[in-house]
SEFINU-937549 format. One line per 8 residues: number of its first residue (from 1); their letters; for each residue x, y, z of C-alpha. Coordinates in steps of 0.2 Angstrom, whole numbers. Each point is the difference from the previous one (the first is absolute). Layout:
REM residues N
NUM> A> X:Y:Z  ... $
//
This chain:
REM residues 88
1> MWQSRLEK> 0:0:0  6:17:-5  3:12:14  3:19:0  16:7:6  -8:7:16  -8:-17:4  17:-8:-2 $
9> KVDYGLLS> 8:13:12  -14:-4:13  2:-18:-2  19:0:2  -1:13:14  -12:-13:9  12:-14:-4  15:10:7 $
17> SFYGALLT> -10:2:17  0:-19:1  17:-4:-7  10:16:0  12:-6:14  6:-14:-12  5:13:-13  17:9:-1 $
25> DRQRQMLN> 1:17:8  1:8:-17  -14:-10:-7  -11:5:15  5:18:-2  -4:2:-18  -16:-10:1  -6:11:14 $
33> LYCDEDLG> 4:16:-11  -8:-8:-15  -16:-7:8  -3:10:16  7:17:-6  -6:-2:-18  17:5:-7  4:-4:-18 $
41> EGEIARHL> 17:-9:-4  8:16:-6  -5:9:16  7:-15:11  16:0:-10  3:19:3  -5:-2:18  12:-14:3 $
49> NVSRQCVN> 13:6:-12  0:-16:-10  -4:-4:-18  -17:-3:-6  5:-17:-6  6:-4:18  -18:5:6  -8:-10:-14 $
57> DTLKNACL> 10:-16:4  -2:2:19  -18:2:-1  -2:-15:-12  10:-11:11  -10:5:15  -16:-3:-8  6:-17:-6 $
65> RLDKLESQ> 5:-4:17  -17:5:8  -9:-10:-13  10:-15:4  -2:2:18  -19:1:-1  -1:-15:-12  10:-10:13 $
73> LGLQARFQ> -7:6:16  -17:8:-5  -1:12:15  -9:14:-9  -13:-12:-8  -3:-8:17  -2:17:8  -13:5:-13 $
81> RMRSTMQQ> -10:-16:2  0:3:19  -5:18:-3  -14:-5:-11  -7:-13:12  1:13:14  -10:12:-10  -14:-12:-4 $
//
């Protein structure tokens, strides 16, 4: 299913709340700026004084790591199921 860029940012922001401690400090920092502060890759690059390619690669690796962790552990899915059950 296709997701908008905003939906992806929200999803990865939520995943980082579950698995952020398992990312590197740099991945966590850039993901926070990207998802929570809503900065673009160019803005993050200027803010951290790194190349835009560095930001792109770091965010890509962080997102892949979060996806892998969720597929292995399923904490977010489990949380969503419990939340839905509680609301009913």
